[in-house]
Every structure is written in structure tokens, then in C-alpha cells.
C-alpha positions as CSV (number, residue, x, y, z in Angstrom):
1,X,0.0,0.0,0.0
2,X,2.9,2.4,0.8
3,X,4.3,1.9,-2.6
4,X,1.0,2.5,-4.3
5,X,0.5,5.7,-2.4
6,X,4.0,6.9,-3.3
7,X,3.3,6.1,-6.9
8,X,0.0,7.8,-7.0
9,X,1.4,11.0,-5.4
10,X,4.4,10.8,-7.6
11,X,2.4,10.6,-10.7
12,X,0.3,13.6,-9.7
13,X,3.4,15.7,-9.2
14,X,5.1,14.4,-12.3
15,X,2.1,15.0,-14.5
16,X,1.8,18.6,-13.1
17,X,5.5,19.2,-13.8
18,X,5.0,18.2,-17.4
19,X,2.5,21.0,-18.0
20,X,4.5,23.6,-16.0
21,X,7.6,23.1,-18.0
22,X,6.0,22.8,-21.5
23,X,6.3,26.5,-22.3
24,X,10.0,26.6,-21.3
25,X,11.0,23.5,-23.4
26,X,8.6,23.5,-26.2
27,X,10.7,21.3,-28.4
28,X,11.3,18.7,-25.7
29,X,7.9,18.9,-24.1
30,X,7.4,16.0,-21.6
31,X,4.3,14.1,-22.6
32,X,2.0,12.7,-19.9
33,X,2.2,8.9,-19.5
34,X,-0.7,7.0,-21.2
35,X,-3.2,5.6,-18.7
36,X,-2.2,2.1,-19.8
37,X,1.4,2.7,-18.8
38,X,0.3,4.0,-15.4
39,X,-1.8,0.9,-14.9
40,X,1.2,-1.3,-15.8
41,X,3.4,0.5,-13.3
42,X,0.8,0.0,-10.6
43,X,0.6,-3.7,-11.6
44,X,4.2,-4.2,-10.7
45,X,3.0,-4.9,-7.1
46,X,-0.2,-6.6,-8.1
47,X,-1.3,-9.8,-6.3
48,X,-1.7,-11.4,-9.7
49,X,1.5,-12.9,-10.9
50,X,0.4,-12.7,-14.6
51,X,-0.4,-9.0,-14.2
52,X,3.1,-8.4,-12.8
53,X,4.7,-10.4,-15.6
54,X,2.7,-8.6,-18.3
55,X,3.6,-5.2,-16.8
56,X,7.3,-6.1,-16.7
57,X,7.2,-7.1,-20.4
58,X,5.1,-4.2,-21.7
59,X,6.6,-1.2,-19.8
60,X,10.0,-1.1,-21.8
61,X,7.9,-0.1,-24.9
62,X,7.3,3.3,-23.4
63,X,11.1,4.1,-23.3
64,X,12.5,7.0,-21.3
65,X,8.9,8.2,-20.3
66,X,8.6,5.5,-17.7
67,X,12.0,5.9,-16.0
68,X,11.1,8.7,-13.5
69,X,8.0,6.9,-12.2
70,X,10.0,3.6,-12.0
71,X,12.6,5.3,-9.9
72,X,9.7,6.1,-7.5
73,X,8.7,2.5,-7.4
74,X,12.2,1.5,-6.1
75,X,11.6,3.9,-3.1
76,X,8.5,1.9,-2.0
77,X,8.2,-1.0,0.4
78,X,7.7,-3.7,-2.2
79,X,11.1,-5.3,-3.0
80,X,9.6,-7.3,-5.9
81,X,8.1,-4.2,-7.4
82,X,11.5,-2.5,-7.1
83,X,13.3,-5.4,-8.7
84,X,10.9,-5.5,-11.6
85,X,11.3,-1.7,-12.0
86,X,15.0,-2.2,-12.3
87,X,14.5,-5.0,-14.9
88,X,12.3,-2.7,-16.9
89,X,14.9,0.1,-16.8
90,X,17.5,-2.4,-17.8
91,X,15.4,-3.4,-20.8
92,X,15.1,0.2,-21.9
93,X,18.9,0.4,-21.7
94,X,19.4,-2.7,-23.8
95,X,17.1,-1.3,-26.5
96,X,19.8,1.3,-27.0
97,X,17.5,4.1,-28.4
98,X,19.4,7.4,-28.5
99,X,16.9,9.4,-26.4
100,X,16.5,6.7,-23.7
101,X,19.8,4.9,-23.3
102,X,21.5,7.7,-21.4
103,X,18.6,8.2,-19.0
104,X,18.4,4.5,-18.4
105,X,22.1,4.3,-17.7
106,X,21.9,7.3,-15.3
107,X,19.0,5.7,-13.5
108,X,20.8,2.4,-13.0
109,X,23.9,4.3,-11.6
110,X,21.7,6.3,-9.3
111,X,20.0,3.1,-8.0
112,X,23.4,1.5,-7.5
113,X,23.9,4.1,-4.7
114,X,20.4,3.6,-3.2
115,X,19.9,3.5,0.5
116,X,18.2,0.1,0.2
117,X,21.0,-2.4,-0.2
118,X,18.8,-4.9,-2.1
119,X,18.0,-2.3,-4.6
120,X,21.6,-1.1,-4.9
121,X,22.9,-4.7,-5.4
122,X,20.4,-5.5,-8.2
123,X,21.2,-2.2,-9.9
124,X,24.9,-3.0,-9.8
125,X,24.2,-6.5,-11.2
126,X,22.3,-4.9,-14.1
127,X,25.2,-2.6,-14.8
128,X,27.7,-5.4,-14.7
129,X,25.7,-7.5,-17.1
130,X,26.1,-4.9,-19.7
131,X,29.6,-3.7,-19.1
132,X,30.4,-4.0,-22.9
133,X,27.5,-1.8,-23.9
134,X,28.4,0.7,-21.2
135,X,32.0,0.9,-22.3
136,X,31.1,1.3,-26.0
137,X,28.7,4.1,-25.2
138,X,31.4,5.7,-23.0
139,X,33.8,5.6,-25.9
140,X,31.3,7.3,-28.2
141,X,30.6,10.0,-25.6
142,X,34.3,10.7,-24.9
143,X,34.8,11.1,-28.7
144,X,31.9,13.4,-29.0
145,X,33.3,15.6,-26.2
146,X,36.6,16.0,-28.0
147,X,38.7,13.2,-26.5
148,X,40.8,10.8,-28.5
149,X,40.4,7.1,-27.8
150,X,43.2,4.7,-28.9
151,X,42.6,0.9,-29.0
152,X,44.9,-2.0,-28.7
153,X,45.8,-3.8,-31.9
154,X,47.2,-7.3,-32.3
155,X,50.6,-5.7,-33.3
156,X,50.6,-3.5,-30.2
157,X,50.0,-6.5,-28.0
158,X,52.7,-8.6,-29.6
159,X,55.4,-6.1,-29.2
160,X,54.5,-4.6,-25.8
161,X,55.9,-6.5,-22.7
162,X,53.2,-7.5,-20.2
163,X,50.3,-6.9,-22.7
164,X,49.5,-10.6,-23.3
165,X,46.3,-10.3,-21.3
166,X,44.9,-7.5,-23.6
167,X,42.7,-8.1,-26.5
168,X,42.5,-6.3,-29.9
169,X,39.8,-3.6,-29.7
170,X,40.2,-2.9,-26.0
171,X,40.8,0.8,-25.1
172,X,44.6,1.4,-24.6
173,X,44.7,5.0,-23.8
174,X,42.7,8.3,-23.9
175,X,44.0,11.7,-24.9
176,X,42.3,14.9,-23.6
177,X,43.3,18.1,-25.4
178,X,42.2,21.7,-25.5
179,X,39.0,20.7,-27.3
180,X,37.9,18.4,-24.5
181,X,34.3,19.5,-23.9
182,X,34.6,22.7,-25.8
183,X,31.0,23.4,-26.5
184,X,27.8,24.4,-24.6
185,X,24.8,22.1,-24.7
186,X,21.7,21.5,-22.9
187,X,21.9,18.1,-21.2
188,X,19.1,16.2,-19.5
189,X,19.8,15.4,-15.8
190,X,18.0,13.0,-13.5
191,X,17.2,14.7,-10.2
192,X,17.3,13.1,-6.8
193,X,13.6,12.7,-6.9
194,X,13.7,10.9,-10.2
195,X,12.4,13.7,-12.4
196,X,14.3,15.3,-15.3
197,X,15.4,18.8,-15.8
198,X,17.4,20.7,-18.4
199,X,20.8,21.9,-17.2
200,X,23.2,24.2,-19.1
201,X,26.7,22.7,-19.2
202,X,29.6,25.0,-19.1
203,X,32.4,24.7,-21.7
204,X,35.1,23.2,-19.5
205,X,37.4,20.2,-19.7
206,X,36.6,19.5,-16.1
207,X,33.0,18.8,-16.8
208,X,31.8,16.0,-14.5
209,X,29.5,14.6,-17.1
210,X,32.5,14.0,-19.4
211,X,34.8,12.6,-16.7
212,X,32.3,10.0,-15.6
213,X,32.5,8.4,-19.0
214,X,36.2,8.0,-18.6
215,X,35.6,6.1,-15.3
216,X,33.6,3.5,-17.3
217,X,36.6,2.4,-19.3
218,X,37.8,-0.9,-18.0
219,X,41.6,-1.6,-17.9
220,X,42.5,1.9,-19.1
221,X,46.3,1.9,-19.4
222,X,47.0,5.7,-19.6
223,X,45.1,8.9,-19.6
224,X,47.0,11.7,-21.3
225,X,46.2,15.3,-20.7
226,X,47.7,17.5,-23.4
227,X,48.8,21.1,-22.9
228,X,48.4,21.0,-19.2
229,X,46.0,19.5,-16.7
230,X,42.7,21.4,-16.8
231,X,41.0,19.0,-14.4
232,X,40.5,20.5,-10.8
233,X,42.3,18.7,-8.0
234,X,39.2,17.3,-6.4
235,X,37.9,15.9,-9.7
236,X,41.3,14.5,-10.4
237,X,41.4,12.7,-7.0
238,X,38.0,11.2,-7.7
239,X,39.1,10.0,-11.2
240,X,42.3,8.5,-9.8
241,X,40.3,6.6,-7.1
242,X,38.0,5.3,-9.7
243,X,40.9,4.2,-12.0
244,X,43.6,3.0,-9.6
245,X,45.6,1.0,-12.2
246,X,45.6,3.9,-14.8
247,X,48.6,6.1,-15.3
248,X,47.9,9.8,-15.5
249,X,50.3,11.7,-17.8
250,X,50.4,15.4,-18.6
251,X,52.0,16.9,-21.7
252,X,52.9,20.5,-22.2
253,X,52.2,20.4,-26.0
254,X,50.5,18.2,-28.5
255,X,53.8,17.1,-30.0
256,X,54.7,13.4,-29.7
257,X,57.5,11.2,-30.8
258,X,55.7,7.9,-30.6
259,X,57.9,5.7,-28.4
260,X,57.9,4.1,-25.0
261,X,60.9,3.6,-22.7
262,X,62.1,0.0,-22.1
263,X,63.5,1.3,-18.8
264,X,60.2,2.7,-17.4
265,X,60.5,2.8,-13.7
266,X,64.2,1.9,-13.7
267,X,67.2,4.2,-13.2
268,X,68.5,5.3,-16.6
269,X,72.3,5.9,-16.7
270,X,72.5,7.7,-20.0
271,X,69.9,8.8,-22.5
272,X,66.5,7.2,-23.2
273,X,66.5,3.5,-24.2
274,X,63.7,3.1,-26.7
275,X,61.2,0.4,-26.1
276,X,58.0,0.2,-28.2
277,X,58.0,2.3,-31.4
278,X,54.4,3.1,-32.6
279,X,53.8,2.5,-36.3
280,X,52.9,5.5,-38.4
281,X,54.2,8.1,-35.9
282,X,57.2,10.4,-35.9
283,X,59.9,8.0,-34.5
284,X,58.9,5.1,-36.8
285,X,58.8,7.4,-39.8
286,X,62.3,8.7,-39.0
287,X,63.7,5.1,-38.7
288,X,64.1,5.0,-34.9
289,X,64.1,1.4,-33.6
290,X,63.5,-0.5,-30.4
291,X,66.8,-0.8,-28.6
292,X,68.1,2.6,-29.8
293,X,69.3,4.9,-27.1
294,X,68.4,8.6,-27.6
295,X,71.1,10.8,-26.2
296,X,70.4,14.2,-27.7
297,X,67.2,16.0,-28.8
298,X,68.0,19.0,-30.9
299,X,70.8,20.7,-29.1
300,X,69.8,19.4,-25.7
301,X,71.2,16.4,-23.9
302,X,68.8,13.6,-23.0
303,X,69.3,12.1,-19.5
304,X,66.2,9.9,-19.3
305,X,62.8,9.2,-20.7
306,X,61.3,12.0,-18.5
307,X,63.9,14.5,-19.7
308,X,63.0,13.6,-23.3
309,X,59.3,14.1,-22.6
310,X,60.1,17.6,-21.2
311,X,62.1,18.5,-24.3
312,X,59.3,17.3,-26.6
313,X,56.9,19.4,-24.5
314,X,58.8,22.5,-25.6
315,X,58.0,21.8,-29.3
316,X,54.8,21.7,-31.3
317,X,53.4,19.0,-33.6
318,X,55.0,19.4,-37.1
319,X,58.3,20.7,-35.8
320,X,61.4,19.0,-37.2
321,X,64.2,18.1,-34.7
322,X,67.6,16.4,-35.2
323,X,67.8,13.5,-32.8
324,X,71.2,11.8,-31.9
325,X,70.9,8.2,-30.9
326,X,73.2,5.3,-30.2
327,X,72.6,2.1,-32.2
328,X,74.8,-1.0,-31.7
329,X,77.4,1.2,-30.1
330,X,77.6,3.7,-32.9
331,X,76.1,7.2,-33.0
332,X,73.5,8.0,-35.6
333,X,71.6,11.2,-36.4
334,X,68.1,11.2,-37.7
335,X,65.7,14.0,-38.6
336,X,62.3,13.7,-36.9
337,X,59.1,15.6,-37.7
338,X,57.0,15.4,-34.6
339,X,53.5,13.9,-34.7
340,X,50.4,15.2,-32.8
341,X,48.7,13.5,-29.9
342,X,45.4,15.1,-31.0
343,X,45.4,14.1,-34.6
344,X,46.3,10.4,-34.3
């Protein structure tokens, strides 16, 4: 009975809000739920098993419309109704329709932090069941917001030490540049009471909506922040806690050489010992090979991989630099035109 009273009250408030906001958002006017949908939602706690089953099967057809009232169902005293509401939201998510998938995902994440442990556990289970869908959507959103997503290839895995557990197509690293979240847009947000509102998003690389998609990338190796770290300290701390195995790297320019160091984490006595050389990038095009030791970049001495990174950070993509390296004990000079992190 408590659940039904919550629902009936919630529907009244929700229906009223639809008409109050219609003038403000004419294009995205919230349509009142059909009576049949309301009946189905109430049937989620019916004494008739067949009525509950039919409601669970039919409600996903209404898409994002039924998400706010279903969130209210999860706040009631009927665990079965709450579980069925989560299953319906999950089905809306699986359908993958552009207007509803984001709201369904947001709703599941909100429920994963519900005060009711049973509700939270079932929402987490629903999220885990669709980790692949969730990550693919995150990749799309990160790309839309101006981030660059680089994936593992079979060749990368073969030549990278310790990468045998990776699979082609998995995200390897993400690059955030100056264009990260560069535009304004009106984004729907689910409120604490389960309703929706329009919220203006400021053009900032620290936008929380964008960062949360990065948290959804499993086994992310490295997050590169180009031309300085524009993420506030608190947001960065939160991101690092969510991705404890991820390396966070800042670069002062978009210039890149396209190598890794085979002595990462070790003490380098002289120069930078080249490890992996990425195909199609500056180092590979200039003929630099794995096992070469870079000892000079332009007219500056290279003491370590980190010192090389600092020197590259003083250049811009497209700059040409003379690089002195040692190969098989002999010095060799090569001309390198630096690639761009942001155009790869």
C-alpha cells in the first residue's frame, strides 16, 4: 500500500510538472504517460503474478517516459516491485535508443547508490551484465566531447611487454586536449527525486559529465592530458580513485615522438632506451628502432625518458628536430618531424 501511495502521489506531481515546463522547453515537451502505462506500473506490485509479468514485459515499450516513475517504485516497500522496475529500466537500456539509453544508464547508476542495499545490489548487477554496452557508449561520448580514444591492436599486444592479457579492440589510452568538452549544450539530468530537468553545461574540460564516461573504461592503461592538466584537484582525485591502475600523464604540448621507454620505472644511466615504437608516428617514420638509445634531442642532452618528454613538450606538432641516438654502439643522427597527440 505504501508503494501505491508513493506512486499515485508521484504521478500527480510528475504530470503537473509536465505541463508547468511545457512552455520553457517546447521542443522537448514532456508528454503525460498514457493511462495504460500508469496501470502497468501499478501492476508491478499486483497480487496477480500474470499481471506483474505482463507489466514487466510491456513497460519497456514506453522508453524514457517510464524511467522517472519507475525510480519512485524503487523507493517503496515492495522489493519485488523495485526489482521489476530495475528490470524494466535495464530493458530500456538494452534497447539502445538514442533518447532513452542515457537516461536508463543514469537511472541504474543512481540506483546502485540507493539506501536500500537490495535495490543497490540489483542495480549494480544490471550494470555489470552490460559492461560492454556501457563501455562502448562511454567511448562514443568521450569522442563526442573531443577526447581521442586509442585501442589495442594485435601488433601492439605482440610487441608490448606485459600486454598478453589484452585483446584487440580494448581501449589502450585516452587523450584529452584543449577541445575536450569545448561546446555548450543542454543536457538532461536526472534529479534526486527521479524527475528530469534541463541543465546548461559550461564549456570546460573538467565537466563532470565527461569525466564520468572515462571512469567507465575498463583496464585503461593511460590517460594523457595534453597542454596542461585542466581538471581540478578534487575531480582528479576522484578520477584516480575510480581508476587506480591507470597512469595519468600530462604533456605541455600536442607534440609526440611515438615511443615508450624500455626502462620505465628503472634508473637510466644515460639517455633514453627506446622500447616500443608506434607505427605511423614520428619515431617510426624517422627510422628509430626499439633498442636505440636517444642521447640528444635538438641541441639538448637527453638524460632519461622523462627529460626527453620535457624536451618534446617545448616543441609543437609538425616541428622537425635532429635526434642523436646510439645504435649498436655507434652514433646515428636522424631528422624527426613530430606527430600530434590530438590528430592520431
